[in-house]
C-alpha positions in Angstrom: 1.7 18.2 -10.6 2.8 14.5 -10.2 6.3 14.0 -8.9 8.9 12.1 -10.9 11.0 9.6 -9.1 14.1 11.1 -10.7 13.5 14.1 -8.3 11.4 12.7 -5.5 14.1 11.3 -3.3 15.4 13.3 -0.4 17.6 16.2 -1.6 21.0 16.5 -0.1 20.2 19.7 1.7 16.8 21.3 2.3 15.2 23.2 5.2 12.4 20.6 5.0 14.5 17.5 4.8 15.5 15.2 7.7 19.1 16.0 8.4 22.0 13.9 9.7 21.7 12.7 13.3 24.1 11.2 15.8 21.5 8.7 16.8 22.2 6.3 13.9 22.2 2.8 15.3 25.2 0.6 14.8 23.5 -2.1 12.7 22.0 -1.0 9.4 19.2 -2.8 7.7 20.1 -4.8 4.6 19.9 -2.6 1.5 16.7 -3.2 -0.4 16.9 -4.2 -4.1 14.2 -3.9 -6.7 14.3 -7.2 -8.5 14.1 -7.7 -12.2 10.7 -8.9 -13.6 12.2 -12.3 -14.2 13.1 -13.0 -10.5 10.5 -11.2 -8.4 7.4 -13.4 -8.8 6.0 -14.6 -5.5 7.1 -18.1 -4.7 10.8 -17.5 -5.5 13.4 -16.8 -2.9 12.9 -13.3 -1.5 16.7 -12.6 -1.8 19.0 -11.0 0.7 17.4 -7.6 1.0 14.2 -9.0 2.6 16.3 -10.5 5.5 16.4 -7.2 7.3 12.7 -7.2 8.3 11.9 -4.6 11.0 10.7 -5.8 14.3 11.2 -3.1 16.8 13.3 0.1 16.9 16.3 -2.0 17.8 16.4 -3.6 14.4 19.0 -1.2 13.3 17.4 1.6 11.3 18.3 5.3 11.4 16.0 6.8 14.0 15.2 10.3 14.9 14.1 11.9 18.2 11.2 14.3 18.0 9.4 16.1 20.9 5.7 15.5 20.8 3.4 17.3 23.2 0.9 15.1 25.0 -2.4 14.7 23.1 -1.0 14.8 19.6 -0.7 18.5 19.2 1.5 20.1 16.7 4.9 18.5 16.9 8.5 19.6 16.3 10.4 18.2 13.4 12.7 15.3 14.1 15.9 14.4 12.3 17.4 11.2 10.9 20.2 9.9 8.7 19.7 7.5 5.9 21.8 4.6 7.4 23.4 3.4 4.1 20.2 2.6 2.2 20.1 2.8 -1.6 16.3 3.0 -1.5 14.2 6.1 -1.3 13.5 6.8 2.3 10.3 8.3 3.8 9.3 9.2 7.3 12.1 10.2 9.7 10.1 13.1 11.1 6.9 13.9 12.9 6.3 16.9 10.6 3.5 15.7 8.3 4.0 18.9 6.3 7.4 17.7 5.1 6.5 16.5 1.6 9.7 14.7 1.1 9.0 12.5 4.1 5.2 12.4 3.5 4.5 13.0 -0.2 1.2 14.9 -1.0 1.3 14.4 -4.7 1.4 11.3 -7.0 4.9 10.0 -7.6 5.4 8.8 -11.2 7.5 5.6 -11.1 10.5 5.4 -13.5 10.4 2.6 -16.1 11.5 -1.0 -15.5 14.0 -2.3 -18.0 12.4 -3.7 -21.1 13.8 -7.2 -22.1 15.2 -7.7 -25.5 12.9 -8.8 -28.3 9.1 -8.5 -28.2 6.5 -7.5 -30.7 6.2 -3.7 -31.3 2.7 -2.3 -31.2 2.4 1.2 -32.6 0.5 3.9 -30.8 -3.2 3.9 -31.5 -3.2 0.3 -32.8 -5.7 -2.4 -31.9 -3.8 -4.2 -29.2 -6.3 -7.0 -29.0 -5.7 -7.9 -32.6 -2.0 -8.3 -31.8 -2.8 -10.5 -28.8 -5.1 -12.7 -30.9 -2.6 -13.2 -33.6 0.3 -14.3 -31.4 0.8 -17.3 -29.1 0.6 -17.3 -25.4 3.6 -15.9 -23.6 4.3 -13.1 -26.1 6.0 -9.9 -25.1 4.2 -6.8 -26.5 6.2 -3.5 -26.6 3.7 -0.6 -26.6 5.0 2.6 -28.0 4.8 6.1 -26.5 1.3 7.5 -27.2 -2.3 6.7 -26.5 -4.3 3.5 -27.0 -8.0 4.2 -26.7 -11.0 2.2 -25.5 -13.7 1.7 -24.5 -13.2 -1.9 -23.8 -10.9 -4.5 -22.2 -7.8 -6.4 -23.4 -8.0 -10.2 -22.8 -4.4 -11.5 -22.7 -3.3 -15.1 -23.0 -1.3 -16.9 -20.3 2.2 -15.4 -19.9 1.7 -12.4 -22.1 3.8 -9.4 -21.1 3.0 -5.7 -21.8 5.8 -3.2 -21.7 5.2 0.5 -22.2 7.9 3.0 -22.7 7.2 4.6 -19.3 4.3 5.8 -17.2 3.3 9.4 -17.1 3.7 12.3 -19.5 5.4 11.3 -22.8 4.8 7.7 -22.0 2.4 4.9 -22.9 -1.3 5.5 -22.0 -4.3 3.3 -22.1 -7.3 5.5 -22.1 -10.7 3.9 -21.3 -9.1 0.5 -21.9 -8.7 -2.1 -19.2 -6.8 -5.4 -19.0 -8.8 -8.4 -17.6 -8.3 -12.1 -17.4 -10.5 -13.9 -19.9 -10.6 -16.9 -17.5 -8.6 -18.5 -14.8 -6.2 -20.1 -17.2 -4.7 -16.6 -18.2 -2.0 -16.8 -15.5 1.3 -15.0 -15.2 0.4 -11.9 -17.2 2.7 -8.9 -16.7 2.0 -5.2 -17.1 4.9 -2.7 -16.8 5.6 1.0 -17.5 2.0 2.0 -18.5 -0.5 4.7 -17.4 -4.1 3.5 -17.4 -7.0 5.9 -16.9 -10.7 6.4 -17.6 -11.7 2.7 -17.5 -15.3 2.1 -16.3 -17.7 -0.8 -16.5 -20.3 0.7 -14.2 -18.2 0.3 -11.1 -17.8 -3.5 -11.2 -14.2 -4.3 -11.9 -10.7 -2.9 -11.9 -8.9 -1.2 -14.8 -6.5 -4.2 -14.4 -8.3 -7.2 -13.0 -7.2 -10.8 -12.8 -9.5 -11.4 -9.8 -13.0 -10.5 -11.0 -14.5 -10.7 -7.5 -12.8 -14.1 -6.9 -14.8 -15.6 -9.8 -12.5 -17.8 -11.8 -9.5 -15.7 -11.0 -6.1 -15.9 -12.7 -3.0 -16.1 -10.5 0.6 -14.9 -10.8 0.0 -11.5 -12.4 2.7 -8.8 -12.1 1.9 -5.1 -12.2 5.0 -2.8 -11.9 6.2 0.7 -12.6 2.8 1.9 -13.7 0.4 4.8 -13.0 -3.2 3.8 -12.5 -5.5 6.7 -12.0 -8.9 8.1 -12.8 -10.7 4.8 -12.8 -13.5 3.5 -10.5 -11.2 0.7 -9.2 -7.5 0.8 -10.1 -6.5 -2.9 -10.0 -7.6 -6.2 -8.5 -5.4 -9.2 -8.6 -5.6 -13.0 -8.0 -3.4 -15.2 -5.9 0.4 -15.2 -5.9 0.6 -11.9 -7.7 3.2 -9.1 -7.4 2.1 -5.4 -7.3 5.3 -3.3 -7.1 6.5 0.2 -7.7 3.2 1.6 -8.9 1.2 4.7 -8.1 -2.6 4.4 -7.7 -4.2 7.8 -7.5 -7.5 9.6 -8.0 -9.5 6.4 -8.5 -13.0 7.2 -7.4 -13.7 4.1 -5.2 -10.5 2.1 -4.5 -6.9 2.2 -5.5 -6.6 -1.6 -5.4 -8.3 -4.7 -4.2 -8.1 -8.5 -4.4 -4.9 -10.4 -3.5 -6.4 -13.7 -2.5 -3.5 -15.9 -1.3 0.2 -15.2 -1.4 0.3 -11.8 -3.1 3.0 -9.2 -2.5 2.2 -5.5 -2.4 5.5 -3.7 -2.3 6.7 -0.1 -2.7 3.4 1.3 -4.1 1.8 4.7 -3.5 -1.9 4.9 -2.9 -2.9 8.5 -2.8 -6.2 10.4 -3.1 -8.4 7.4 -3.8 -12.0 7.0 -2.6 -13.1 10.4 -3.8 -16.0 12.6 -2.5 -19.4 11.9 -4.0 -18.4 8.4 -5.3 -21.3 5.9 -5.5 -20.6 3.4 -2.8 -23.8 1.6 -1.8 -22.1 -1.3 -0.1 -19.6 0.8 1.9 -16.7 -0.8 0.0 -14.4 2.1 -1.0 -11.0 2.9 0.5 -7.5 3.8 -0.4 -6.9 0.1 -0.8 -9.4 -2.6 0.4 -8.7 -6.3 0.3 -11.1 -9.1 1.3 -10.9 -12.8 2.1 -7.1 -12.7 1.6 -4.5 -14.9 3.3 -0.7 -14.7 3.5 -0.4 -11.5 1.7 2.6 -9.2 2.4 2.4 -5.4 2.4 5.8 -3.9 2.4 6.9 -0.3 2.1 3.7 1.2 0.7 2.6 4.8 1.1 -1.2 5.2 1.8 -2.5 8.8 2.1 -5.4 11.2 1.5 -8.1 8.6 1.2 -11.7 9.2 2.0 -13.7 7.6 4.9 -13.6 4.9 6.2 -10.0 3.8 5.8 -6.6 4.3 4.1 -5.6 0.6 4.2 -8.5 -1.8 4.9 -8.7 -5.6 5.3 -12.2 -7.1 5.6 -14.0 -10.4 5.6 -11.9 -12.9 7.5 -8.5 -12.0 6.2 -5.8 -13.9 8.0 -2.1 -14.6 8.1 -1.2 -11.3 6.4 1.8 -9.1 7.3 2.1 -5.3 7.2 5.7 -4.1 7.5 7.3 -0.7 6.9 4.2 0.9 5.4 3.3 4.6 6.0 -0.4 5.6 6.2 -1.1 9.2 6.8 -3.6 12.0 6.4 -6.5 9.7 5.7 -10.1 10.7 6.5 -10.6 7.3 8.3 -8.2 5.0 10.0 -4.7 4.5 8.7 -4.9 0.7 8.8 -8.0 -1.4 9.6 -8.5 -5.2 10.1 -12.2 -5.8 10.2 -13.3 -9.4 11.1 -9.8 -10.8 10.4 -7.5 -12.9 12.6 -3.8 -13.6 13.1 -2.6 -10.6 11.1 0.6 -8.8 12.0 1.5 -5.1 11.9 5.2 -4.3 12.4 7.2 -1.1 12.1 4.5 0.8 10.3 3.9 4.6 10.6 0.3 5.8 11.1 -0.1 9.5 11.6 -2.7 12.2 11.0 -5.5 9.8 10.4 -9.2 9.7 11.3 -9.6 13.4 10.5 -13.1 13.1 8.9 -15.0 10.1 9.8 -18.3 9.7 11.7 -17.1 6.4 13.3 -15.3 6.9 16.6 -13.3 3.6 16.3 -11.9 4.8 13.0 -10.4 8.0 14.5 -7.1 6.1 15.0 -3.9 5.0 13.4 -4.5 1.2 13.5 -7.8 -0.5 14.4 -8.5 -4.1 15.0 -12.3 -4.2 14.5 -14.0 -7.4 15.5 -10.7 -9.1 15.0 -8.8 -11.9 16.9 -5.2 -12.8 17.4 -3.8 -9.7 15.6 -0.5 -8.3 16.7 0.8 -4.7 16.6 4.4 -4.2 17.6 7.0 -1.6 16.9 4.6 0.7 15.1 4.7 4.5 15.3 1.5 6.5 15.6 0.9 10.2 16.4 -1.4 13.1 15.7 -4.3 10.8 14.8 -7.8 12.0 15.8 -7.8 9.7 18.7 -5.7 6.8 20.1 -2.7 5.6 18.2 -4.1 2.0 18.2 -7.7 0.9 18.9 -9.2 -2.6 19.6 -12.9 -2.5 18.8 -14.9 -5.5 20.2 -18.2 -6.2 18.7 -20.0 -9.6 18.6 -21.6 -9.7 15.1 -22.9 -12.3 12.7 -19.6 -12.5 10.7 -17.3 -12.3 13.8 -19.3 -14.0 16.6 -18.3 -14.4 20.2 -15.0 -14.2 22.0 -13.2 -16.5 19.5 -13.4 -13.8 16.9 -12.9 -10.7 19.1 -10.1 -11.7 21.5 -6.4 -12.1 22.1 -5.2 -9.2 20.1 -1.7 -8.0 21.2 -0.6 -4.3 21.2 2.8 -3.9 22.7 6.1 -2.1 22.1 4.5 0.6 19.9 5.6 4.3 20.1 2.6 6.5 20.5 1.4 9.9 21.7 -1.9 8.6 23.0 -2.3 5.3 24.8 -4.1 2.4 23.0 -7.9 2.1 23.6 -10.2 -0.9 23.9 -13.8 -0.2 23.0 -16.3 -2.9 24.1 -19.6 -2.7 22.3 -21.5 -5.9 23.3 -18.8 -8.3 24.4 -16.0 -8.4 27.0 -13.1 -10.3 25.4 -9.6 -10.7 26.7 -6.9 -8.7 25.0 -3.1 -8.3 25.5 -2.2 -4.6 25.8 1.3 -4.4 27.1 3.8 -1.5 27.5 3.6 1.1 24.7 6.0 4.0 25.2 4.1 7.3 25.2 5.7 10.6 24.2 4.3 12.8 27.0 6.8 15.4 25.9 9.7 13.0 26.3 10.2 12.3 22.6 9.1 9.8 20.1 11.5 8.1 17.7 10.4 8.0 14.1 12.3 5.8 11.6 13.1 6.5 8.0 11.6 3.7 6.0 12.2 2.6 2.4 8.7 3.2 1.1 6.9 4.3 -2.0 8.0 3.7 -5.6 11.7 2.9 -5.8 12.4 3.3 -9.5 
């Protein structure tokens, strides 16, 4: 059964819950705040809660000490204290069987507040007829109940769709997608809706403003929604915001797209890229983004995805940041940058990954695959099916020579197995510094504000 966020936070007392620890550091991270739809579009000031970005363990989070045997064998449970956060904390233990710390079921987000006004649309009605008969920028309030496809909704610029809530008893689009009609349909918003059963032969997402970078629309917002049982959950254009959603059981990918300047924050991607999916181009993953720049991934949960990866960047992605994400129990690598450059991974957790993949370089927590200038610092990786972090050098047509395979930095990460550098057909310079290894002396695992927060 899916979890509701009304009950998914750590309980006050439980045998399987991280407990209070005397190792709380003096400086607490700024309390995160989930912004209202009106003030959280990319391009606005990120507000005070974003100032406390994690860098290394000394950034002031609640940490916990856990004893890890060398080689990533079964580990003892660590403990941690919440450190005055109002957000929902995950991690804080090396015990991947702790489902409060590492959820193994979909979390249904609570609803975002619905602004006053709007056009009511009764359950079962033809939503497109309401869109066609109202001007751009209209707010549509969708009732509890089911709206059936097949087909797609084509919104106008600035249209907003508010359901009652996602999940049981809420607003459901069944077999009905939401796509941009053209690149001028910018700033569309989707909140509090479950979307399932959309298929167009495996081409586009159930929500799609990107359409494979073909006349994409920018500035879309997707929040507090459940997107499941589609081929591809959602794909968005530039400067979009994807926040507080759960993407689960989508047969190929939970999400894609992003282009330039998109924020992916506090989402859950669980059980995507399902067995038996048709994937002739090898494109499926928990979340896979391509040709993207200056995207931010903050506080996402990525788990239980099929081979080859949980979180995957491909095709020259650059200038992107991954901070405070938790990727665990994926068949392939926890995080992959393939053929990208100048991407940064800081304070992420990658554990229990690479458990069912034929590719040796994907049996890891984080892999830089034919990538250059990437940086991994202050990450935590253990019990992966190989090294905590891997650099994979391969001179190939889309990442040729040392310029596209060199100068990656791996330093200051907390691991149970040392980083590996795999050289296929090139010998490029890398910067692998000191990365504390557990070797039975303990690994510190932070609690992180991650997953849906409402």
